[in-house]
C-alpha positions, -999 to 999 in steps of 0.1 A, spaced: -275 67 734 -267 79 699 -232 71 684 -213 88 657 -227 64 630 -262 75 641 -253 112 637 -238 104 603 -270 86 592 -291 115 605 -270 139 585 -277 118 554 -315 119 561 -314 157 566 -293 161 534 -317 139 513 -351 142 528 -348 170 553 -354 207 557 -335 233 578 -355 264 582 -360 296 602 -396 305 602 -415 336 614 -443 325 638 -468 340 661 -456 337 697 -479 311 713 -479 328 747 -487 364 737 -505 356 704 -494 391 692 -456 391 690 -439 375 661 -408 354 665 -383 335 644 -378 299 652 -353 273 640 -369 241 628 -355 208 614 -377 184 596 -375 151 578 -406 140 559 -410 108 538 -436 82 529 -418 55 549 -424 57 586 -393 39 598 -366 66 595 -386 95 610 -396 73 639 -360 62 643 -350 99 645 -375 105 672 -365 75 692 -328 82 688 -326 120 691 -359 131 705 -381 157 689 -416 151 674 -431 125 651 -464 127 633 -481 114 603 -505 131 579 -521 126 545 -504 147 518 -533 157 495 -509 172 470 -488 141 467 -511 113 455 -528 112 489 -499 93 504 -495 92 541 -464 111 550 -443 107 582 -424 136 597 -398 140 624 -391 176 636 -370 194 662 -370 231 670 -352 259 688 -320 254 709 -323 216 708 -322 218 670 -292 241 671 -273 216 693 -283 187 671 -270 206 640 -237 211 657 -234 173 661 -242 164 625 -224 194 608 -193 174 599 -214 148 581 -236 172 561 -227 176 524 -256 193 507 -270 214 535 -239 222 554 -241 260 547 -278 261 557 -268 243 590 -240 268 596 -264 297 592 -290 280 614 -264 274 641 -253 311 639 -290 321 641 -296 300 672 -264 311 689 -272 348 684 -308 343 695 -297 328 729 -276 360 736 -302 387 727 -338 374 732 -367 390 715 -365 424 732 -339 440 710 -347 452 675 -312 445 663 -315 408 672 -348 406 654 -332 421 623 -303 397 625 -328 368 627 -345 381 596 -312 385 577 -301 349 587 -336 336 578 -333 352 543 -298 339 539 -310 303 545 -338 307 520 -314 322 494 -291 292 500 -319 268 495 -329 285 462 -292 282 451 -295 244 453 -326 242 431 
């Protein structure tokens, strides 16, 4: 069971080595519809923290060779959709750098739960929130 110190540490990992994003993907069940999906990711060349994230909070863990980064093996923890939204709510008070991105991502996920994919207005809101998160990321660079 995660405690508040675990959530604070996770926020630091997200702030420093993580990514909060809303991505446009092909729906895996229909293969034709597009959908937006909230995804959190922490990637680093050290395996311990991403594996700790998986063991502590769930989600996915994988390793891969990053050909564009000196062929180092990279380790990634990720979490998507409503689970990611709930996780962001828990770490929000501890985020410093990516707090605004997290707020937008939480708003995206909360609106998505209410409307589904059938309404064009919901899809447009998703696109706007996805663009807002991307713009906020560019602001930090």
